[in-house]
C-alpha positions as CSV (number, residue, x, y, z in Angstrom):
1,S,20.4,0.3,-8.2
2,N,17.6,-0.7,-10.5
3,L,18.8,1.7,-13.3
4,N,19.9,-1.5,-15.2
5,R,16.3,-2.1,-16.2
6,Q,15.1,1.2,-16.8
7,F,16.0,2.6,-20.1
8,L,15.2,6.2,-19.8
9,F,18.4,6.6,-17.3
10,R,22.0,7.1,-17.9
11,P,25.0,6.8,-15.3
12,K,25.2,10.8,-15.4
13,D,21.7,10.8,-13.9
14,V,22.5,8.9,-10.7
15,G,21.2,11.1,-7.7
16,R,18.8,13.0,-9.6
17,S,15.0,12.6,-9.4
18,K,13.8,9.8,-11.6
19,A,10.6,11.7,-12.2
20,E,12.4,14.9,-13.7
21,V,15.1,12.8,-15.7
22,A,12.2,10.6,-17.4
23,A,10.2,13.6,-18.1
24,E,13.3,15.3,-19.9
25,F,14.2,12.1,-21.8
26,I,10.6,11.8,-23.3
27,N,10.1,15.5,-23.9
28,T,13.3,15.6,-25.9
29,R,13.0,11.9,-27.8
30,I,9.2,12.7,-29.0
31,A,8.1,15.8,-30.6
32,G,5.0,17.2,-29.3
33,C,4.8,15.1,-26.2
34,T,4.9,17.3,-22.8
35,V,5.4,15.3,-19.8
36,T,5.3,17.4,-16.4
37,A,7.4,15.9,-13.6
38,H,6.1,16.0,-9.9
39,N,8.8,14.9,-7.5
40,S,6.6,14.6,-4.5
41,R,4.7,11.9,-2.5
42,I,1.3,11.1,-3.8
43,E,-0.3,12.0,-0.5
44,E,1.0,15.7,-1.0
45,K,-1.3,16.3,-4.1
46,D,-5.0,17.2,-3.0
47,A,-8.3,16.3,-4.7
48,D,-8.2,19.2,-7.5
49,F,-4.8,17.9,-8.5
50,Y,-6.2,14.4,-9.1
51,R,-9.4,15.7,-10.7
52,Q,-7.8,17.2,-13.7
53,F,-7.1,13.7,-15.1
54,M,-9.3,11.5,-17.2
55,I,-7.0,8.0,-16.6
56,V,-4.6,7.6,-13.7
57,I,-1.8,4.7,-14.4
58,S,-0.1,3.3,-11.7
59,G,3.2,1.7,-11.4
60,L,3.4,2.2,-7.5
61,D,5.7,0.2,-5.3
62,S,3.8,-0.7,-2.4
63,I,0.3,-1.7,-1.3
64,A,-0.2,1.3,1.0
65,A,0.1,3.7,-2.2
66,R,-1.8,1.7,-4.2
67,R,-4.7,1.7,-1.5
68,W,-4.4,5.5,-1.2
69,I,-4.8,6.3,-4.9
70,N,-7.6,4.1,-5.2
71,S,-9.5,5.7,-2.2
72,M,-8.7,9.0,-3.7
73,L,-10.1,8.5,-7.1
74,L,-13.3,6.8,-5.2
75,S,-13.8,10.0,-3.2
76,L,-14.1,12.0,-6.5
77,V,-16.9,10.0,-7.9
78,E,-20.2,11.9,-7.7
79,Y,-23.6,9.8,-7.5
80,A,-27.2,10.3,-8.8
81,D,-29.8,7.9,-7.5
82,G,-27.0,5.5,-6.2
83,Q,-25.4,5.3,-9.5
84,P,-22.0,7.0,-10.2
85,L,-22.0,10.0,-12.7
86,E,-19.9,9.0,-15.7
87,H,-18.0,12.4,-15.8
88,T,-16.6,12.2,-12.4
89,I,-15.2,8.7,-12.8
90,I,-11.3,8.8,-13.3
91,R,-10.3,5.3,-14.6
92,L,-7.4,3.7,-13.0
93,I,-4.7,1.3,-14.6
94,D,-2.7,-0.6,-11.9
95,G,0.4,-2.7,-13.0
96,G,2.7,-4.3,-10.9
97,T,5.3,-7.2,-10.9
98,E,7.2,-9.5,-8.7
99,G,9.9,-11.6,-10.1
100,F,8.5,-13.6,-13.1
101,K,5.2,-12.5,-12.1
102,G,3.1,-9.6,-13.0
103,N,-0.5,-8.5,-13.2
104,V,-2.6,-5.5,-14.8
105,R,-6.0,-4.3,-13.6
106,V,-8.4,-1.8,-14.9
107,I,-10.5,0.1,-12.6
108,H,-13.7,2.1,-13.0
109,P,-14.2,3.6,-9.6
110,G,-17.7,3.1,-8.5
111,R,-18.5,0.6,-11.1
112,T,-15.8,-2.3,-11.0
113,A,-13.9,-4.2,-8.4
114,C,-11.3,-1.9,-6.4
115,V,-8.2,-2.2,-5.1
116,E,-9.7,-2.8,-1.5
117,C,-11.8,-5.3,-3.2
118,T,-8.8,-7.4,-4.2
119,M,-6.9,-7.4,-1.0
120,D,-7.0,-10.9,-0.7
121,L,-4.5,-11.0,-3.9
122,Y,-1.7,-9.7,-1.7
123,P,0.2,-12.0,0.5
124,P,1.0,-10.7,4.0
125,Q,4.7,-9.1,4.1
126,K,6.9,-11.6,5.4
127,T,7.9,-10.6,8.8
128,F,10.2,-12.4,11.7
129,P,9.4,-13.0,15.3
130,L,11.1,-10.7,17.5
131,C,12.0,-13.8,19.6
132,T,13.8,-15.6,16.9
133,I,15.9,-12.6,15.5
134,A,17.0,-11.7,19.0
135,N,17.7,-15.2,20.5
136,T,18.1,-17.9,17.9
137,P,18.7,-16.4,14.5
138,R,19.4,-19.0,11.7
139,L,19.2,-16.9,8.6
140,P,21.0,-13.9,7.3
141,E,17.9,-12.2,7.2
142,H,17.5,-12.6,10.9
143,C,20.8,-10.7,11.5
144,I,19.9,-7.7,9.2
145,E,16.5,-7.5,10.7
146,Y,17.9,-7.4,14.2
147,A,20.1,-4.7,13.1
148,K,17.6,-2.8,11.9
149,V,15.0,-3.4,14.5
150,V,16.9,-3.7,17.6
151,Q,20.5,-1.9,17.2
152,W,19.5,1.1,15.2
153,P,19.2,3.9,17.1
154,K,15.5,4.9,18.2
155,E,15.8,8.6,18.0
156,K,17.2,8.3,14.3
157,K,15.1,7.6,11.4
158,L,16.1,4.6,9.2
159,D,16.5,5.7,5.3
160,G,16.5,2.9,2.8
161,D,17.8,5.3,0.4
162,D,20.7,6.4,2.3
163,P,23.7,4.3,1.6
164,E,25.7,5.3,4.9
165,H,22.3,3.9,6.8
166,I,22.5,0.7,4.8
167,K,26.0,0.3,5.3
168,W,25.7,0.7,9.1
169,I,23.1,-2.0,8.9
170,F,25.4,-4.2,6.7
171,D,28.4,-4.0,8.9
172,R,26.2,-4.6,12.3
173,A,24.3,-7.6,10.6
174,T,27.8,-9.0,9.2
175,E,29.0,-9.2,13.0
176,R,25.9,-10.6,14.5
177,A,26.3,-13.2,11.8
178,A,29.7,-14.1,12.6
179,Q,28.9,-14.5,16.2
180,F,26.2,-17.1,15.2
181,G,27.9,-18.6,12.5
182,I,25.9,-17.7,9.7
183,S,26.9,-16.7,6.1
184,G,25.2,-15.2,3.4
185,V,25.0,-11.3,4.6
186,T,25.7,-9.3,1.6
187,Y,25.1,-5.6,0.9
188,R,22.5,-6.2,-1.6
189,L,20.5,-8.7,0.8
190,T,20.7,-5.8,3.5
191,Q,19.0,-3.5,0.9
192,G,16.4,-6.0,0.2
193,V,15.5,-6.8,3.9
194,V,15.7,-2.8,4.9
195,K,13.4,-1.8,2.0
196,N,11.4,-4.9,1.6
197,I,12.5,-5.1,-2.1
198,I,10.9,-7.7,-4.2
199,P,13.3,-9.0,-7.2
200,A,12.4,-7.4,-10.7
201,V,13.1,-8.8,-13.8
202,A,13.4,-6.6,-16.8
203,S,11.4,-8.9,-19.0
204,T,8.3,-9.2,-16.8
205,N,8.4,-5.3,-16.2
206,A,8.3,-4.6,-20.0
207,I,5.4,-6.9,-20.7
208,I,3.2,-5.4,-17.7
209,A,4.3,-2.0,-18.7
210,A,2.9,-2.5,-22.3
211,A,0.0,-4.1,-21.2
212,C,-0.9,-1.1,-19.1
213,A,0.2,1.4,-22.0
214,N,-2.1,-0.9,-24.2
215,E,-5.2,-0.2,-21.8
216,A,-4.6,3.3,-21.8
217,F,-4.4,3.6,-25.4
218,K,-7.8,2.0,-25.6
219,M,-9.2,4.1,-23.2
220,A,-8.0,7.1,-24.8
221,T,-9.2,6.2,-28.4
222,A,-12.2,4.0,-27.7
223,C,-10.7,1.9,-30.3
224,C,-11.1,-1.4,-28.3
225,V,-12.7,-2.8,-25.5
226,N,-10.9,-2.6,-22.2
227,L,-9.4,-5.4,-20.1
228,D,-12.2,-6.9,-18.0
229,N,-10.6,-6.4,-15.6
230,Y,-7.7,-8.2,-14.2
231,M,-4.8,-10.0,-16.0
232,F,-2.3,-12.3,-14.4
233,F,1.1,-13.0,-16.3
234,S,3.5,-15.6,-15.3
235,D,6.5,-16.7,-17.3
236,T,8.4,-18.8,-14.2
237,E,7.8,-21.9,-16.5
238,G,7.0,-21.1,-19.9
239,V,4.7,-18.2,-20.6
240,Y,1.2,-17.9,-19.1
241,A,-1.5,-15.4,-19.0
242,Y,-4.9,-15.4,-17.6
243,N,-7.9,-12.6,-17.8
244,F,-10.9,-12.8,-15.6
245,A,-13.6,-10.4,-14.2
246,Y,-12.8,-9.8,-10.3
247,E,-16.2,-9.1,-8.6
248,R,-16.8,-6.0,-6.4
249,K,-17.0,-6.9,-2.4
250,E,-20.5,-5.8,-1.1
251,D,-18.8,-4.9,2.0
252,C,-15.6,-3.1,0.7
253,P,-14.7,-0.6,3.2
254,A,-13.6,1.6,-0.2
255,C,-16.1,1.6,-2.6
256,S,-19.2,0.5,-0.8
257,T,-21.5,2.3,1.9
258,A,-21.7,-0.9,3.9
259,T,-21.0,-1.0,7.7
260,I,-18.6,-4.0,8.2
261,D,-19.2,-6.1,11.0
262,V,-16.1,-6.9,13.4
263,T,-16.6,-9.6,15.8
264,V,-14.7,-9.3,19.3
265,D,-14.8,-10.5,22.8
266,S,-16.9,-8.4,25.1
267,S,-13.5,-8.0,27.0
268,C,-11.9,-6.4,23.8
269,T,-9.7,-3.5,24.5
270,V,-9.3,-0.5,22.0
271,E,-5.5,-1.5,21.4
272,Q,-6.7,-5.1,20.8
273,L,-9.5,-3.8,18.3
274,R,-6.7,-1.7,16.3
275,T,-4.5,-4.6,16.2
276,L,-7.3,-6.6,14.8
277,L,-8.3,-4.1,12.2
278,S,-4.5,-4.0,11.2
279,S,-4.1,-8.0,10.9
280,P,-3.6,-9.6,7.6
281,E,-6.8,-11.6,8.4
282,S,-8.9,-8.5,8.6
283,L,-8.4,-5.0,6.9
284,R,-4.8,-4.5,6.8
285,L,-4.9,-1.3,8.2
286,A,-1.8,0.9,8.8
287,S,-2.4,2.6,12.0
288,P,-6.3,3.4,12.6
289,S,-8.0,6.0,14.4
290,L,-11.3,5.2,16.1
291,T,-14.2,7.5,17.1
292,C,-17.8,6.6,17.8
293,S,-21.0,8.1,19.2
294,T,-22.5,6.8,22.6
295,S,-25.2,7.7,24.6
296,T,-22.9,10.3,26.3
297,G,-21.7,12.2,23.2
298,S,-18.9,11.5,20.4
299,V,-15.9,9.6,21.8
300,A,-12.5,9.9,20.6
301,L,-11.2,6.0,21.2
302,Y,-8.0,6.6,19.8
303,M,-6.6,9.2,17.5
304,D,-3.2,8.4,15.7
305,R,-2.7,11.9,14.3
306,P,-2.0,14.9,15.1
307,E,0.7,14.4,17.9
308,A,-1.8,16.5,20.5
309,L,-4.7,13.8,19.9
310,R,-2.7,11.2,19.8
311,A,-1.4,12.1,23.4
312,A,-4.6,12.9,24.7
313,T,-6.3,9.6,23.7
314,Q,-3.4,7.3,24.2
315,A,-4.5,6.4,27.6
316,N,-7.6,4.5,26.3
317,L,-5.6,1.8,24.5
318,P,-5.6,-0.4,27.6
319,R,-9.4,0.1,28.2
320,P,-12.1,-2.3,27.5
321,L,-14.5,-1.1,24.9
322,T,-17.3,-1.6,27.3
323,E,-15.7,0.9,29.6
324,L,-16.0,3.7,27.1
325,G,-19.7,3.1,26.6
326,L,-19.5,0.8,23.7
327,G,-22.1,-2.1,23.6
328,H,-22.9,-4.8,21.3
329,G,-23.9,-3.4,17.5
330,A,-21.8,-0.1,18.4
331,V,-21.0,1.7,15.2
332,V,-17.2,2.9,15.0
333,N,-15.8,5.4,12.5
334,V,-12.5,4.4,11.4
335,S,-9.8,6.6,9.5
336,D,-6.5,5.2,8.3
337,P,-3.4,6.5,6.2
338,T,-4.2,3.9,3.5
339,S,-7.5,5.9,3.1
340,V,-8.6,9.3,2.0
341,R,-12.0,8.9,3.7
342,P,-13.1,7.3,6.7
343,F,-15.3,4.0,7.1
344,T,-17.7,2.5,9.6
345,I,-17.4,-0.9,11.4
346,R,-20.0,-2.5,13.8
347,V,-18.6,-4.0,16.7
348,C,-20.1,-7.4,17.5
349,F,-19.6,-9.0,21.0
350,R,-19.1,-13.0,20.8
351,A,-22.0,-14.7,22.7
């Protein structure tokens, strides 16, 4: 549980929605304050829901969720003569922590660097090669990952918040660890590996939360100039904070209209292109869908959803792009769960 570092909750609240409990607590504690709880995924709310706000404060726990809300707010910006209209800009204050480190940034969609512009700041998620976890496990994490990836029933969705699921993974990982003489498999570590939990420190969370609230207060009251536009905090050795202005990327797939050049071999297949776009070295997409226009008309290279289109385009995955009518310089439309709106790439074949 992470309730130990969240002062709005009490033992009696375990099992209830955090949003609903927090709203009740604040509404009771602070006279005149009205907090409305929404117990749902952010993707379940439409554009009209987000359009009603002037400021969005993000304390999300995944990169994918940050990219999505960033894309949503960018999609709401209207332009005149190439410039964003001020009344359509919904400002985003984003805060995040990782152990003794944290950051806060203020984003003016269409004007300053967005989440997608700063993807280089996020290290790729730690993964373990399947050959290692299957054949030569050396760490307790390898045993847990084996139970999660190999032993968990494929027809059943693993829920990291279900204690019974975590207990099952923990038991299987413990058995495998004993088989290979590996120590250190614990229930807490199992939770961390399954849910990709990043350790949290109460003091760091408090500092970053206060910084986010301070920026929101400055925006709402215009009492002071806002952060421009990124603040990094660390108290691993002493206390250190550094502010700087992160610059927009000219070819950002989210906040620019530029077509992004992607260089591949002429033998590249649809599946290889999707893998490249999902790689840490490229755009880090989740599950891209690809369409393009050729001399023979519009072609759906691969559609990840809905299920019917996925089944209809699955056969294209091993096919070379050239076989589907794409030549050097072909423009491909890309859509992905991390983004509200599609963007374009230009496929460039190596000489």
